[in-house]
N, C-alpha and C positions, 0 to 999 in steps of 0.2 A: 697579513692574510685577512684579518678582520676588515681592514680598510678596503681591500679589493672586493670582498663580499658586500660591504656596505655600499660601495660605489656601483656595483652591478645591480644591487637592489634599487638604488636611487634611479639609475638609468631606466630600468625596466618599469618602474612606477611612473616616471615622467613620460615614457612612450605610451603607457596605458592611458594616462590622463590626456595626452595629445590626441589619441585615437577617439576620445569621447568629446573633444572640444567643438566638433562641428556636426552635431546631430541634425540640425536643420539642413545643412548642405548635403548631408548623406541622404536624407529623406527626399530632397529635391532631385538628386541624382537618380534615385530609384523611380521617382514619378516620371522623370523625363525619359528614362530608359523604357518604362512601360508605355509611354506615349509613342515612342518610336516603334516599339514592337506592335502596338495596336495599329499604327499607320501602315506598317508593312502587311499585316494580316488583312486589313480592309482594302488594300490596294491603293491607298492614298499616297504611299511613298514607294518609289521605285528603288531598284538596287543601288543606283548611283547616289540618290538622295540619302538612303539609309547609311551607306558607307561614309558619306560626308558628315552626317549627324553623329554617327558613332565615333568618328575620329575626333569630333569636337568634344564629345562626352569624355573620351579618353584624355584629351588635353586638360579638361577641367579636373579630372581625377589626379593627373600629374601635378597640377598647380596645388591642389589640396594636400597631396602627399609632401610636396616641398614645404608648404606652410607648416605642416605638422612635424617636420623633420627635427626641429630644434626643441620640441617639447612644449611649445607655446604658439598659439595662433593669435597674432596681434589683431587689433581692430582694423588696421590697414589691410592686412592679409584677408581678413574675413570680408571686408567690403569689396576687395578685388574679386574674390571668389563669387560673391553674390552678383556682381556686375556681369561676370562671365556666364553665370547660370541664367541671368535675365536675358542676355543676348541669345544663348542657346535655346531658351524657351520660345523666344520670338521666331527664331529660325525654324524650329520644329513646327510651330503653328503656320508659318508662311509656306513651308514645304508641303504640309499636309493639305493645304487649301489652294494650291497653285494649278490644279486641274491637269497635272501631268500623269 
């Protein structure tokens, strides 16, 4: 019984640590979501562009969640996440300034 409790405690603490392993990625996601929202509000992004950008943001969230699933975000996983966010940032900028 003590073993099960200890194991549950260990798993919950590792999940909590994994949740805090990507504060920079979390902040970038928030910033990019705000940029998309601002683009829609200003008319720089149309509905189709917004949907595509939001889908890409969701994909990045899924990649981040998979990276965190084992309780540790490796350097390789972190680099992959940053590359995807860099690509998304460029897409947001490109879509906001394409005169559509």
